[in-house]
C-alpha positions in Angstrom: -37.9 56.0 -2.8 -40.5 53.4 -3.8 -39.6 51.0 -6.6 -42.1 48.4 -7.7 -41.1 44.8 -8.4 -42.9 41.5 -8.4 -41.7 37.9 -8.7 -44.6 37.6 -11.3 -42.4 39.7 -13.7 -40.5 36.5 -14.3 -42.4 33.4 -15.5 -41.5 30.0 -16.8 -41.0 29.9 -20.6 -40.3 26.9 -22.9 -36.6 26.0 -23.2 -34.9 28.0 -25.9 -37.5 30.8 -25.9 -35.9 33.9 -27.3 -37.3 36.4 -24.8 -34.8 37.1 -21.9 -37.4 36.8 -19.1 -34.8 36.5 -16.4 -33.7 40.1 -17.0 -36.3 41.4 -14.5 -35.0 39.2 -11.6 -31.4 40.0 -12.6 -32.1 43.8 -12.6 -33.6 43.5 -9.1 -30.5 41.6 -8.0 -28.1 44.1 -9.6 -29.8 47.2 -8.1 -29.8 45.6 -4.6 -26.2 44.4 -5.0 -24.9 47.8 -6.2 -26.8 49.7 -3.5 -29.0 51.7 -6.0 -32.1 50.5 -4.0 -32.5 48.9 -0.6 -34.7 45.9 -0.1 -37.2 48.0 1.9 -37.6 50.3 -1.1 -39.0 47.4 -3.2 -42.8 47.1 -3.2 -45.1 44.6 -4.6 -47.4 46.3 -7.1 -51.2 46.2 -6.8 -53.1 44.4 -9.5 -55.2 46.7 -11.7 -58.9 46.2 -12.2 -60.3 45.1 -15.5 -62.0 48.5 -15.7 -58.6 50.2 -15.4 -57.2 48.0 -18.2 -60.3 49.0 -20.3 -59.2 52.6 -20.3 -56.8 51.6 -23.0 -58.0 48.1 -24.1 -61.3 46.8 -25.4 -63.6 44.9 -23.1 -63.5 41.9 -25.4 -59.7 41.7 -25.4 -59.4 42.2 -21.6 -61.9 39.5 -20.9 -60.3 37.1 -23.4 -56.9 37.6 -21.6 -58.4 37.2 -18.1 -60.7 34.3 -19.0 -58.2 32.4 -21.1 -60.2 32.6 -24.3 -57.6 34.2 -26.6 -57.4 32.5 -30.0 -54.3 30.7 -31.1 -53.6 33.5 -33.5 -53.8 36.1 -30.7 -51.4 34.0 -28.6 -49.0 33.6 -31.5 -49.0 37.4 -32.0 -48.1 37.9 -28.3 -45.2 35.5 -28.5 -45.6 33.9 -25.1 -47.5 30.7 -24.4 -50.8 31.4 -22.6 -50.8 30.6 -18.9 -52.0 31.8 -15.5 -48.4 33.1 -15.0 -48.7 35.2 -18.1 -51.9 36.8 -16.9 -50.3 37.5 -13.5 -47.2 38.9 -15.1 -49.2 41.2 -17.4 -51.4 42.5 -14.5 -48.4 43.0 -12.2 -46.5 44.9 -15.0 -49.4 47.3 -15.5 -50.0 47.6 -11.7 -46.3 48.4 -11.2 -46.5 51.2 -13.9 -49.6 52.6 -12.3 -48.2 52.5 -8.8 -44.8 54.1 -9.9 -46.7 56.9 -11.7 -48.8 57.6 -8.7 -45.7 57.6 -6.4 -43.7 59.8 -8.8 -46.5 62.4 -8.7 -46.6 62.2 -4.9 -42.8 62.1 -4.1 -41.1 63.2 -7.3 -39.4 59.9 -8.2 -40.3 56.2 -8.5 -39.7 53.2 -10.7 -41.0 49.9 -12.0 -38.6 47.1 -12.8 -40.7 45.9 -15.7 -42.9 47.4 -18.4 -42.6 49.4 -21.5 -45.1 47.0 -23.2 -45.5 49.4 -26.1 -46.5 46.8 -28.8 -49.9 46.0 -27.3 -52.9 47.5 -29.1 -56.4 48.3 -27.8 -57.7 45.0 -29.1 -54.7 42.7 -29.2 -51.2 42.0 -27.9 -48.1 41.6 -29.9 -44.3 41.4 -29.6 -44.3 40.0 -26.1 -46.7 42.7 -24.9 -50.1 41.7 -23.5 -51.4 45.0 -22.1 -49.9 48.4 -22.9 -48.8 49.7 -19.5 -47.9 53.1 -20.9 -51.3 53.6 -22.5 -53.1 52.4 -19.4 -51.2 54.8 -17.2 -51.5 57.7 -19.6 -55.3 57.3 -19.9 -55.7 56.7 -16.2 -53.8 59.8 -15.2 -55.7 61.9 -17.8 -59.1 60.4 -16.8 -58.7 61.1 -13.1 -57.2 64.5 -13.9 -53.9 64.0 -12.1 -52.1 65.4 -15.1 -53.1 67.6 -18.1 -50.5 66.3 -20.5 -48.3 63.3 -20.8 -45.0 62.8 -22.6 -43.8 59.3 -23.5 -40.1 59.1 -24.3 -39.6 55.7 -25.8 -35.9 54.8 -26.4 -36.2 51.3 -27.7 -34.8 49.8 -30.9 -38.4 48.9 -31.8 -41.1 51.5 -32.4 -43.9 51.7 -29.9 -46.5 50.9 -32.4 -49.1 50.2 -29.8 -48.5 53.5 -28.1 -49.0 55.3 -31.5 -52.1 53.3 -32.2 -53.8 53.9 -28.9 -52.5 57.4 -28.0 -51.3 58.9 -31.3 -52.9 62.1 -32.5 -54.1 63.1 -29.0 -53.4 66.8 -28.2 -52.7 65.9 -24.5 -50.1 63.2 -25.3 -46.7 63.7 -26.9 -44.9 60.5 -28.0 -41.2 60.6 -28.8 -40.0 57.2 -30.1 -36.4 56.8 -31.1 -36.1 53.5 -32.8 -34.4 51.7 -35.6 -35.9 52.6 -39.0 -35.6 49.0 -40.4 -36.7 47.0 -37.4 -39.8 45.5 -36.0 -42.6 46.4 -36.4 -43.1 46.5 -40.2 -44.6 48.8 -41.3 -44.1 51.5 -38.7 -46.9 53.8 -37.5 -47.8 56.9 -39.3 -47.8 58.8 -36.0 -44.3 60.3 -35.7 -44.1 62.9 -33.0 
């Protein structure tokens, strides 16, 4: 089995930051410790191209992230301070999702130890999500015709509002989001599959 993990998934954050960034490193450690995966099954994800990111995101937004020209407002919406480490983390997360999807289609099973960045919109990030890995993977697989339909099962206390905004209403995408009714984001998307 191939599972994708990168040390870029964890990045330095200011002391007291509320996002539990260490969870990715701790997940890797727990899976190895408990024998769920072996060290040789962990693979560094490839970094996606800007063109691949633009399948789900606008050119202006992708270039602003990659060139470090996001506005202060855009950075506040994301919730992480802007840094080169944030860019690498965001690219690695999408790369891991793409690689895991390709491997799952090839061998039947795979995984990525980060991701689910379902709050990122086509033209902005939000809620600790810079790029929407699920939307990028979905649009990539449909574009290259590796699949005909995609189902996203999102079991998070927060609604995947970015998923709904980017992919909602498509006949070839089914989104099932089980989330708290009175939780972030407010208001919730009109697309309820």
